[in-house]
Biopython code that builds the backbone (N, CA, C, O; Angstrom):
import numpy as np
from Bio.PDB.StructureBuilder import StructureBuilder

atoms = [
    (1, "UNK", "N", (53.311, 54.746, 379.054)),
    (1, "UNK", "CA", (53.818, 55.344, 377.844)),
    (1, "UNK", "C", (55.075, 54.603, 377.400)),
    (1, "UNK", "O", (55.888, 54.175, 378.219)),
    (2, "UNK", "N", (55.210, 54.466, 376.107)),
    (2, "UNK", "CA", (56.395, 53.841, 375.531)),
    (2, "UNK", "C", (56.588, 54.426, 374.142)),
    (2, "UNK", "O", (55.630, 54.599, 373.389)),
    (3, "UNK", "N", (57.847, 54.729, 373.809)),
    (3, "UNK", "CA", (58.127, 55.270, 372.486)),
    (3, "UNK", "C", (59.535, 54.867, 372.084)),
    (3, "UNK", "O", (60.449, 54.821, 372.908)),
    (4, "UNK", "N", (59.688, 54.574, 370.791)),
    (4, "UNK", "CA", (61.010, 54.321, 370.224)),
    (4, "UNK", "C", (61.183, 55.274, 369.052)),
    (4, "UNK", "O", (60.390, 55.262, 368.110)),
    (5, "UNK", "N", (62.216, 56.095, 369.112)),
    (5, "UNK", "CA", (62.547, 57.013, 368.021)),
    (5, "UNK", "C", (63.817, 56.519, 367.353)),
    (5, "UNK", "O", (64.720, 56.011, 368.017)),
    (6, "UNK", "N", (63.885, 56.668, 366.034)),
    (6, "UNK", "CA", (65.066, 56.253, 365.279)),
    (6, "UNK", "C", (65.796, 57.500, 364.813)),
    (6, "UNK", "O", (65.217, 58.367, 364.159)),
    (7, "UNK", "N", (67.079, 57.578, 365.160)),
    (7, "UNK", "CA", (67.915, 58.711, 364.773)),
    (7, "UNK", "C", (69.076, 58.162, 363.955)),
    (7, "UNK", "O", (69.908, 57.413, 364.468)),
    (8, "UNK", "N", (69.129, 58.539, 362.679)),
    (8, "UNK", "CA", (70.195, 58.072, 361.793)),
    (8, "UNK", "C", (71.291, 59.117, 361.672)),
    (8, "UNK", "O", (71.017, 60.313, 361.564)),
    (9, "UNK", "N", (72.528, 58.656, 361.691)),
    (9, "UNK", "CA", (73.687, 59.503, 361.429)),
    (9, "UNK", "C", (74.632, 58.699, 360.542)),
    (9, "UNK", "O", (74.408, 57.505, 360.341)),
    (10, "UNK", "N", (75.675, 59.316, 360.010)),
    (10, "UNK", "CA", (76.590, 58.563, 359.144)),
    (10, "UNK", "C", (77.266, 57.381, 359.842)),
    (10, "UNK", "O", (77.593, 56.391, 359.188)),
    (11, "UNK", "N", (77.482, 57.468, 361.156)),
    (11, "UNK", "CA", (78.214, 56.423, 361.876)),
    (11, "UNK", "C", (77.317, 55.392, 362.551)),
    (11, "UNK", "O", (77.748, 54.266, 362.801)),
    (12, "UNK", "N", (76.068, 55.766, 362.850)),
    (12, "UNK", "CA", (75.233, 54.840, 363.615)),
    (12, "UNK", "C", (73.750, 55.095, 363.385)),
    (12, "UNK", "O", (73.339, 56.165, 362.936)),
    (13, "UNK", "N", (72.977, 54.094, 363.704)),
    (13, "UNK", "CA", (71.518, 54.215, 363.797)),
    (13, "UNK", "C", (71.198, 54.026, 365.275)),
    (13, "UNK", "O", (71.479, 52.980, 365.860)),
    (14, "UNK", "N", (70.606, 55.060, 365.865)),
    (14, "UNK", "CA", (70.323, 55.055, 367.303)),
    (14, "UNK", "C", (68.822, 54.897, 367.514)),
    (14, "UNK", "O", (68.017, 55.635, 366.946)),
    (15, "UNK", "N", (68.462, 53.910, 368.350)),
    (15, "UNK", "CA", (67.072, 53.733, 368.759)),
    (15, "UNK", "C", (66.941, 54.313, 370.159)),
    (15, "UNK", "O", (67.529, 53.791, 371.107)),
    (16, "UNK", "N", (66.180, 55.379, 370.293)),
    (16, "UNK", "CA", (65.990, 56.032, 371.581)),
    (16, "UNK", "C", (64.705, 55.469, 372.194)),
    (16, "UNK", "O", (63.606, 55.706, 371.693)),
    (17, "UNK", "N", (64.865, 54.724, 373.283)),
    (17, "UNK", "CA", (63.747, 54.036, 373.933)),
    (17, "UNK", "C", (63.326, 54.853, 375.154)),
    (17, "UNK", "O", (64.150, 55.177, 376.009)),
    (18, "UNK", "N", (62.029, 55.182, 375.225)),
    (18, "UNK", "CA", (61.513, 56.004, 376.321)),
    (18, "UNK", "C", (60.327, 55.318, 376.991)),
    (18, "UNK", "O", (59.502, 54.695, 376.323)),
    (19, "UNK", "N", (60.251, 55.437, 378.303)),
    (19, "UNK", "CA", (59.091, 54.934, 379.034)),
    (19, "UNK", "C", (59.342, 53.608, 379.717)),
    (19, "UNK", "O", (60.438, 53.343, 380.211)),
    (20, "UNK", "N", (58.301, 52.769, 379.739)),
    (20, "UNK", "CA", (58.331, 51.498, 380.462)),
    (20, "UNK", "C", (58.499, 50.338, 379.495)),
    (20, "UNK", "O", (57.676, 50.141, 378.601)),
    (21, "UNK", "N", (59.564, 49.573, 379.677)),
    (21, "UNK", "CA", (59.808, 48.390, 378.851)),
    (21, "UNK", "C", (59.202, 47.190, 379.562)),
    (21, "UNK", "O", (59.868, 46.515, 380.347)),
    (22, "UNK", "N", (57.930, 46.933, 379.276)),
    (22, "UNK", "CA", (57.220, 45.813, 379.899)),
    (22, "UNK", "C", (56.051, 45.410, 379.007)),
    (22, "UNK", "O", (55.648, 46.153, 378.112)),
    (23, "UNK", "N", (55.518, 44.224, 379.268)),
    (23, "UNK", "CA", (54.341, 43.748, 378.550)),
    (23, "UNK", "C", (54.528, 43.718, 377.042)),
    (23, "UNK", "O", (55.538, 43.229, 376.536)),
    (24, "UNK", "N", (53.543, 44.247, 376.336)),
    (24, "UNK", "CA", (53.549, 44.231, 374.868)),
    (24, "UNK", "C", (54.686, 45.063, 374.284)),
    (24, "UNK", "O", (55.080, 44.853, 373.136)),
    (25, "UNK", "N", (55.216, 46.001, 375.059)),
    (25, "UNK", "CA", (56.283, 46.866, 374.546)),
    (25, "UNK", "C", (57.587, 46.104, 374.350)),
    (25, "UNK", "O", (58.444, 46.533, 373.577)),
    (26, "UNK", "N", (57.745, 44.991, 375.032)),
    (26, "UNK", "CA", (58.951, 44.176, 374.854)),
    (26, "UNK", "C", (58.988, 43.629, 373.430)),
    (26, "UNK", "O", (60.027, 43.680, 372.772)),
    (27, "UNK", "N", (57.864, 43.108, 372.953)),
    (27, "UNK", "CA", (57.786, 42.601, 371.576)),
    (27, "UNK", "C", (58.003, 43.729, 370.579)),
    (27, "UNK", "O", (58.622, 43.524, 369.535)),
    (28, "UNK", "N", (57.502, 44.919, 370.892)),
    (28, "UNK", "CA", (57.693, 46.075, 370.013)),
    (28, "UNK", "C", (59.177, 46.426, 369.902)),
    (28, "UNK", "O", (59.658, 46.739, 368.813)),
    (29, "UNK", "N", (59.900, 46.377, 371.016)),
    (29, "UNK", "CA", (61.339, 46.641, 370.981)),
    (29, "UNK", "C", (62.052, 45.611, 370.117)),
    (29, "UNK", "O", (62.893, 45.968, 369.293)),
    (30, "UNK", "N", (61.724, 44.345, 370.297)),
    (30, "UNK", "CA", (62.358, 43.287, 369.500)),
    (30, "UNK", "C", (62.113, 43.507, 368.008)),
    (30, "UNK", "O", (63.039, 43.417, 367.202)),
    (31, "UNK", "N", (60.863, 43.797, 367.644)),
    (31, "UNK", "CA", (60.505, 44.007, 366.240)),
    (31, "UNK", "C", (61.215, 45.225, 365.667)),
    (31, "UNK", "O", (61.754, 45.175, 364.561)),
    (32, "UNK", "N", (61.213, 46.311, 366.419)),
    (32, "UNK", "CA", (61.862, 47.535, 365.949)),
    (32, "UNK", "C", (63.360, 47.321, 365.767)),
    (32, "UNK", "O", (63.933, 47.802, 364.789)),
    (33, "UNK", "N", (64.000, 46.615, 366.682)),
    (33, "UNK", "CA", (65.438, 46.336, 366.567)),
    (33, "UNK", "C", (65.726, 45.475, 365.347)),
    (33, "UNK", "O", (66.683, 45.721, 364.614)),
    (34, "UNK", "N", (64.899, 44.473, 365.138)),
    (34, "UNK", "CA", (65.079, 43.594, 363.983)),
    (34, "UNK", "C", (64.967, 44.403, 362.685)),
    (34, "UNK", "O", (65.791, 44.250, 361.782)),
    (35, "UNK", "N", (63.954, 45.255, 362.596)),
    (35, "UNK", "CA", (63.764, 46.072, 361.399)),
    (35, "UNK", "C", (64.872, 47.111, 361.242)),
    (35, "UNK", "O", (65.317, 47.376, 360.125)),
    (36, "UNK", "N", (65.317, 47.694, 362.341)),
    (36, "UNK", "CA", (66.368, 48.714, 362.284)),
    (36, "UNK", "C", (67.717, 48.121, 361.902)),
    (36, "UNK", "O", (68.586, 48.834, 361.401)),
    (37, "UNK", "N", (67.900, 46.828, 362.132)),
    (37, "UNK", "CA", (69.168, 46.172, 361.801)),
    (37, "UNK", "C", (69.359, 46.012, 360.298)),
    (37, "UNK", "O", (70.476, 45.804, 359.824)),
    (38, "UNK", "N", (68.279, 46.109, 359.567)),
    (38, "UNK", "CA", (68.368, 45.998, 358.109)),
    (38, "UNK", "C", (68.915, 47.300, 357.534)),
    (38, "UNK", "O", (68.656, 48.380, 358.065)),
    (39, "UNK", "N", (69.651, 47.193, 356.477)),
    (39, "UNK", "CA", (70.158, 48.361, 355.747)),
    (39, "UNK", "C", (70.988, 49.310, 356.607)),
    (39, "UNK", "O", (70.859, 50.529, 356.486)),
    (40, "UNK", "N", (71.825, 48.768, 357.460)),
    (40, "UNK", "CA", (72.693, 49.621, 358.275)),
    (40, "UNK", "C", (73.819, 50.239, 357.457)),
    (40, "UNK", "O", (74.351, 51.288, 357.823)),
    (41, "UNK", "N", (74.181, 49.602, 356.363)),
    (41, "UNK", "CA", (75.222, 50.118, 355.463)),
    (41, "UNK", "C", (76.506, 50.457, 356.215)),
    (41, "UNK", "O", (77.076, 51.531, 356.022)),
    (42, "UNK", "N", (76.958, 49.546, 357.067)),
    (42, "UNK", "CA", (78.211, 49.727, 357.790)),
    (42, "UNK", "C", (78.102, 50.498, 359.091)),
    (42, "UNK", "O", (79.084, 50.609, 359.825)),
    (43, "UNK", "N", (76.940, 51.027, 359.387)),
    (43, "UNK", "CA", (76.766, 51.772, 360.640)),
    (43, "UNK", "C", (76.516, 50.811, 361.793)),
    (43, "UNK", "O", (76.150, 49.654, 361.583)),
    (44, "UNK", "N", (76.718, 51.302, 363.015)),
    (44, "UNK", "CA", (76.427, 50.506, 364.213)),
    (44, "UNK", "C", (74.998, 50.781, 364.658)),
    (44, "UNK", "O", (74.478, 51.884, 364.487)),
    (45, "UNK", "N", (74.376, 49.760, 365.231)),
    (45, "UNK", "CA", (73.064, 49.933, 365.847)),
    (45, "UNK", "C", (73.279, 50.133, 367.340)),
    (45, "UNK", "O", (73.864, 49.282, 368.010)),
    (46, "UNK", "N", (72.800, 51.266, 367.858)),
    (46, "UNK", "CA", (72.933, 51.590, 369.275)),
    (46, "UNK", "C", (71.533, 51.788, 369.850)),
    (46, "UNK", "O", (70.731, 52.553, 369.316)),
    (47, "UNK", "N", (71.257, 51.094, 370.933)),
    (47, "UNK", "CA", (69.969, 51.218, 371.605)),
    (47, "UNK", "C", (70.176, 52.094, 372.834)),
    (47, "UNK", "O", (70.877, 51.715, 373.772)),
    (48, "UNK", "N", (69.558, 53.265, 372.815)),
    (48, "UNK", "CA", (69.733, 54.270, 373.864)),
    (48, "UNK", "C", (68.623, 54.117, 374.905)),
    (48, "UNK", "O", (67.453, 54.375, 374.621)),
    (49, "UNK", "N", (68.999, 53.699, 376.100)),
    (49, "UNK", "CA", (68.043, 53.474, 377.182)),
    (49, "UNK", "C", (68.045, 54.608, 378.207)),
    (49, "UNK", "O", (67.566, 54.429, 379.327)),
    (50, "UNK", "N", (68.576, 55.761, 377.839)),
    (50, "UNK", "CA", (68.702, 56.883, 378.780)),
    (50, "UNK", "C", (67.366, 57.353, 379.338)),
    (50, "UNK", "O", (67.305, 57.827, 380.473)),
    (51, "UNK", "N", (66.296, 57.230, 378.561)),
    (51, "UNK", "CA", (64.982, 57.719, 378.995)),
    (51, "UNK", "C", (64.043, 56.596, 379.412)),
    (51, "UNK", "O", (62.832, 56.796, 379.509)),
    (52, "UNK", "N", (64.597, 55.428, 379.654)),
    (52, "UNK", "CA", (63.793, 54.296, 380.105)),
    (52, "UNK", "C", (63.525, 54.445, 381.599)),
    (52, "UNK", "O", (64.436, 54.753, 382.367)),
    (53, "UNK", "N", (62.280, 54.228, 382.013)),
    (53, "UNK", "CA", (61.929, 54.405, 383.425)),
    (53, "UNK", "C", (61.715, 53.088, 384.160)),
    (53, "UNK", "O", (61.915, 53.022, 385.373)),
    (54, "UNK", "N", (61.308, 52.033, 383.444)),
    (54, "UNK", "CA", (61.043, 50.725, 384.049)),
    (54, "UNK", "C", (61.527, 49.644, 383.096)),
    (54, "UNK", "O", (61.322, 49.742, 381.886)),
    (55, "UNK", "N", (62.170, 48.607, 383.640)),
    (55, "UNK", "CA", (62.554, 47.435, 382.848)),
    (55, "UNK", "C", (62.002, 46.212, 383.567)),
    (55, "UNK", "O", (62.452, 45.875, 384.662)),
    (56, "UNK", "N", (61.021, 45.541, 382.949)),
    (56, "UNK", "CA", (60.451, 44.331, 383.546)),
    (56, "UNK", "C", (61.403, 43.156, 383.325)),
    (56, "UNK", "O", (62.398, 43.280, 382.612)),
    (57, "UNK", "N", (61.093, 42.028, 383.936)),
    (57, "UNK", "CA", (61.888, 40.807, 383.732)),
    (57, "UNK", "C", (61.883, 40.433, 382.244)),
    (57, "UNK", "O", (62.915, 40.038, 381.703)),
    (58, "UNK", "N", (60.724, 40.556, 381.580)),
    (58, "UNK", "CA", (60.656, 40.278, 380.143)),
    (58, "UNK", "C", (61.551, 41.244, 379.370)),
    (58, "UNK", "O", (62.209, 40.862, 378.402)),
    (59, "UNK", "N", (61.562, 42.496, 379.812)),
    (59, "UNK", "CA", (62.414, 43.499, 379.182)),
    (59, "UNK", "C", (63.884, 43.165, 379.348)),
    (59, "UNK", "O", (64.672, 43.327, 378.416)),
    (60, "UNK", "N", (64.257, 42.698, 380.535)),
    (60, "UNK", "CA", (65.640, 42.275, 380.769)),
    (60, "UNK", "C", (66.011, 41.124, 379.842)),
    (60, "UNK", "O", (67.100, 41.109, 379.268)),
    (61, "UNK", "N", (65.097, 40.153, 379.696)),
    (61, "UNK", "CA", (65.360, 39.015, 378.809)),
    (61, "UNK", "C", (65.551, 39.478, 377.370)),
    (61, "UNK", "O", (66.410, 38.959, 376.657)),
    (62, "UNK", "N", (64.751, 40.453, 376.940)),
    (62, "UNK", "CA", (64.879, 40.983, 375.581)),
    (62, "UNK", "C", (66.227, 41.675, 375.403)),
    (62, "UNK", "O", (66.876, 41.513, 374.370)),
    (63, "UNK", "N", (66.650, 42.442, 376.399)),
    (63, "UNK", "CA", (67.941, 43.127, 376.321)),
    (63, "UNK", "C", (69.073, 42.111, 376.234)),
    (63, "UNK", "O", (70.006, 42.294, 375.452)),
    (64, "UNK", "N", (69.005, 41.047, 377.022)),
    (64, "UNK", "CA", (70.023, 39.992, 376.961)),
    (64, "UNK", "C", (70.060, 39.379, 375.562)),
    (64, "UNK", "O", (71.138, 39.186, 375.001)),
    (65, "UNK", "N", (68.898, 39.074, 375.000)),
    (65, "UNK", "CA", (68.848, 38.505, 373.648)),
    (65, "UNK", "C", (69.454, 39.461, 372.627)),
    (65, "UNK", "O", (70.190, 39.034, 371.738)),
    (66, "UNK", "N", (69.148, 40.751, 372.750)),
    (66, "UNK", "CA", (69.700, 41.738, 371.823)),
    (66, "UNK", "C", (71.213, 41.862, 371.989)),
    (66, "UNK", "O", (71.930, 42.038, 371.003)),
    (67, "UNK", "N", (71.701, 41.773, 373.217)),
    (67, "UNK", "CA", (73.151, 41.782, 373.451)),
    (67, "UNK", "C", (73.800, 40.591, 372.760)),
    (67, "UNK", "O", (74.846, 40.731, 372.125)),
    (68, "UNK", "N", (73.180, 39.421, 372.883)),
    (68, "UNK", "CA", (73.718, 38.220, 372.242)),
    (68, "UNK", "C", (73.745, 38.359, 370.731)),
    (68, "UNK", "O", (74.599, 37.775, 370.064)),
    (69, "UNK", "N", (72.803, 39.138, 370.187)),
    (69, "UNK", "CA", (72.747, 39.366, 368.744)),
    (69, "UNK", "C", (73.704, 40.468, 368.301)),
    (69, "UNK", "O", (73.808, 40.755, 367.108)),
    (70, "UNK", "N", (74.401, 41.087, 369.249)),
    (70, "UNK", "CA", (75.409, 42.083, 368.904)),
    (70, "UNK", "C", (74.992, 43.529, 369.070)),
    (70, "UNK", "O", (75.756, 44.427, 368.714)),
    (71, "UNK", "N", (73.810, 43.784, 369.598)),
    (71, "UNK", "CA", (73.372, 45.167, 369.795)),
    (71, "UNK", "C", (74.243, 45.848, 370.847)),
    (71, "UNK", "O", (74.715, 45.211, 371.788)),
    (72, "UNK", "N", (74.444, 47.138, 370.672)),
    (72, "UNK", "CA", (75.186, 47.955, 371.619)),
    (72, "UNK", "C", (74.206, 48.882, 372.313)),
    (72, "UNK", "O", (73.197, 49.272, 371.726)),
    (73, "UNK", "N", (74.490, 49.232, 373.543)),
    (73, "UNK", "CA", (73.575, 50.027, 374.343)),
    (73, "UNK", "C", (74.266, 51.261, 374.892)),
    (73, "UNK", "O", (75.472, 51.258, 375.135)),
    (74, "UNK", "N", (73.486, 52.318, 375.083)),
    (74, "UNK", "CA", (73.952, 53.484, 375.825)),
    (74, "UNK", "C", (72.869, 53.815, 376.844)),
    (74, "UNK", "O", (71.697, 53.492, 376.650)),
    (75, "UNK", "N", (73.275, 54.460, 377.928)),
    (75, "UNK", "CA", (72.302, 54.784, 378.969)),
    (75, "UNK", "C", (72.823, 55.943, 379.799)),
    (75, "UNK", "O", (73.970, 56.369, 379.663)),
    (76, "UNK", "N", (71.958, 56.437, 380.656)),
    (76, "UNK", "CA", (72.331, 57.470, 381.622)),
    (76, "UNK", "C", (71.821, 57.003, 382.976)),
    (76, "UNK", "O", (70.823, 56.287, 383.063)),
    (77, "UNK", "N", (72.489, 57.399, 383.992)),
    (77, "UNK", "CA", (72.032, 57.021, 385.329)),
    (77, "UNK", "C", (72.748, 55.792, 385.839)),
    (77, "UNK", "O", (73.034, 54.852, 385.098)),
    (78, "UNK", "N", (73.025, 55.827, 387.112)),
    (78, "UNK", "CA", (73.781, 54.766, 387.764)),
    (78, "UNK", "C", (73.002, 53.457, 387.772)),
    (78, "UNK", "O", (73.573, 52.399, 387.507)),
    (79, "UNK", "N", (71.714, 53.511, 388.068)),
    (79, "UNK", "CA", (70.924, 52.287, 388.173)),
    (79, "UNK", "C", (70.801, 51.575, 386.827)),
    (79, "UNK", "O", (70.992, 50.362, 386.750)),
    (80, "UNK", "N", (70.485, 52.315, 385.770)),
    (80, "UNK", "CA", (70.358, 51.688, 384.450)),
    (80, "UNK", "C", (71.687, 51.104, 384.002)),
    (80, "UNK", "O", (71.728, 50.008, 383.444)),
    (81, "UNK", "N", (72.773, 51.826, 384.241)),
    (81, "UNK", "CA", (74.098, 51.312, 383.881)),
    (81, "UNK", "C", (74.398, 50.026, 384.655)),
    (81, "UNK", "O", (74.935, 49.073, 384.089)),
    (82, "UNK", "N", (74.058, 49.995, 385.933)),
    (82, "UNK", "CA", (74.276, 48.797, 386.751)),
    (82, "UNK", "C", (73.457, 47.622, 386.207)),
    (82, "UNK", "O", (73.973, 46.511, 386.084)),
    (83, "UNK", "N", (72.197, 47.860, 385.885)),
    (83, "UNK", "CA", (71.343, 46.797, 385.339)),
    (83, "UNK", "C", (71.932, 46.274, 384.036)),
    (83, "UNK", "O", (71.995, 45.061, 383.834)),
    (84, "UNK", "N", (72.367, 47.166, 383.145)),
    (84, "UNK", "CA", (72.947, 46.727, 381.872)),
    (84, "UNK", "C", (74.220, 45.912, 382.082)),
    (84, "UNK", "O", (74.443, 44.922, 381.385)),
    (85, "UNK", "N", (75.047, 46.317, 383.027)),
    (85, "UNK", "CA", (76.266, 45.546, 383.292)),
    (85, "UNK", "C", (75.933, 44.165, 383.837)),
    (85, "UNK", "O", (76.577, 43.181, 383.473)),
    (86, "UNK", "N", (74.931, 44.086, 384.710)),
    (86, "UNK", "CA", (74.504, 42.782, 385.227)),
    (86, "UNK", "C", (73.970, 41.902, 384.099)),
    (86, "UNK", "O", (74.252, 40.705, 384.061)),
    (87, "UNK", "N", (73.208, 42.485, 383.190)),
    (87, "UNK", "CA", (72.668, 41.717, 382.066)),
    (87, "UNK", "C", (73.781, 41.271, 381.124)),
    (87, "UNK", "O", (73.727, 40.172, 380.572)),
    (88, "UNK", "N", (74.793, 42.124, 380.938)),
    (88, "UNK", "CA", (75.932, 41.741, 380.095)),
    (88, "UNK", "C", (76.671, 40.561, 380.712)),
    (88, "UNK", "O", (77.116, 39.664, 379.996)),
    (89, "UNK", "N", (76.806, 40.555, 382.027)),
    (89, "UNK", "CA", (77.434, 39.408, 382.696)),
    (89, "UNK", "C", (76.588, 38.156, 382.524)),
    (89, "UNK", "O", (77.112, 37.064, 382.305)),
    (90, "UNK", "N", (75.278, 38.326, 382.624)),
    (90, "UNK", "CA", (74.360, 37.194, 382.485)),
    (90, "UNK", "C", (74.487, 36.533, 381.113)),
    (90, "UNK", "O", (74.411, 35.310, 381.001)),
    (91, "UNK", "N", (74.677, 37.334, 380.083)),
    (91, "UNK", "CA", (74.778, 36.752, 378.739)),
    (91, "UNK", "C", (76.228, 36.543, 378.322)),
    (91, "UNK", "O", (76.513, 36.060, 377.226)),
    (92, "UNK", "N", (77.148, 36.920, 379.228)),
    (92, "UNK", "CA", (78.583, 36.796, 378.950)),
    (92, "UNK", "C", (78.980, 37.554, 377.683)),
    (92, "UNK", "O", (79.769, 37.075, 376.868)),
    (93, "UNK", "N", (78.407, 38.755, 377.544)),
    (93, "UNK", "CA", (78.701, 39.606, 376.400)),
    (93, "UNK", "C", (79.936, 40.448, 376.694)),
    (93, "UNK", "O", (80.371, 40.568, 377.839)),
    (94, "UNK", "N", (80.480, 41.018, 375.646)),
    (94, "UNK", "CA", (81.636, 41.892, 375.791)),
    (94, "UNK", "C", (81.248, 43.127, 376.601)),
    (94, "UNK", "O", (80.111, 43.589, 376.507)),
    (95, "UNK", "N", (82.167, 43.663, 377.390)),
    (95, "UNK", "CA", (81.864, 44.846, 378.197)),
    (95, "UNK", "C", (81.438, 46.049, 377.371)),
    (95, "UNK", "O", (80.705, 46.899, 377.878)),
    (96, "UNK", "N", (81.870, 46.155, 376.111)),
    (96, "UNK", "CA", (81.491, 47.320, 375.314)),
    (96, "UNK", "C", (80.064, 47.225, 374.793)),
    (96, "UNK", "O", (79.621, 48.109, 374.059)),
    (97, "UNK", "N", (79.331, 46.172, 375.157)),
    (97, "UNK", "CA", (77.915, 46.102, 374.802)),
    (97, "UNK", "C", (77.132, 47.143, 375.591)),
    (97, "UNK", "O", (76.003, 47.484, 375.240)),
    (98, "UNK", "N", (77.744, 47.640, 376.656)),
    (98, "UNK", "CA", (77.078, 48.635, 377.507)),
    (98, "UNK", "C", (77.751, 49.971, 377.323)),
    (98, "UNK", "O", (77.350, 50.955, 377.946)),
]
sb = StructureBuilder()
sb.init_structure("model")
sb.init_model(0)
sb.init_chain("A")
sb.init_seg("    ")
for serial, (resi, resn, name, xyz) in enumerate(atoms, 1):
    if name == "N":
        sb.init_residue(resn, " ", resi, " ")
    sb.init_atom(name, np.array(xyz, "f"), 0.0, 1.0, " ", f" {name:<3s}", serial, name[0])
structure = sb.get_structure()
């Protein structure tokens, strides 16, 4: 299972990612992020990984690419936070990307 929900507020557009980030779903995340980045009208794009259960190597690569493009992430859980911090180090992104 994989799902991306878009939640708009005055300050941000939040993409809530649920399920397993692997295989064809990696391309879906990239496409959805690209489309969601349009028409932000000054809002921040935040990718919420709190409900993500699996991140494949391809998924990690996609997250690194999105970090390099300026995406910000939120998450819950010690393991997901640790993975995001490791990926931020890998891409040498700012600490607030996580």
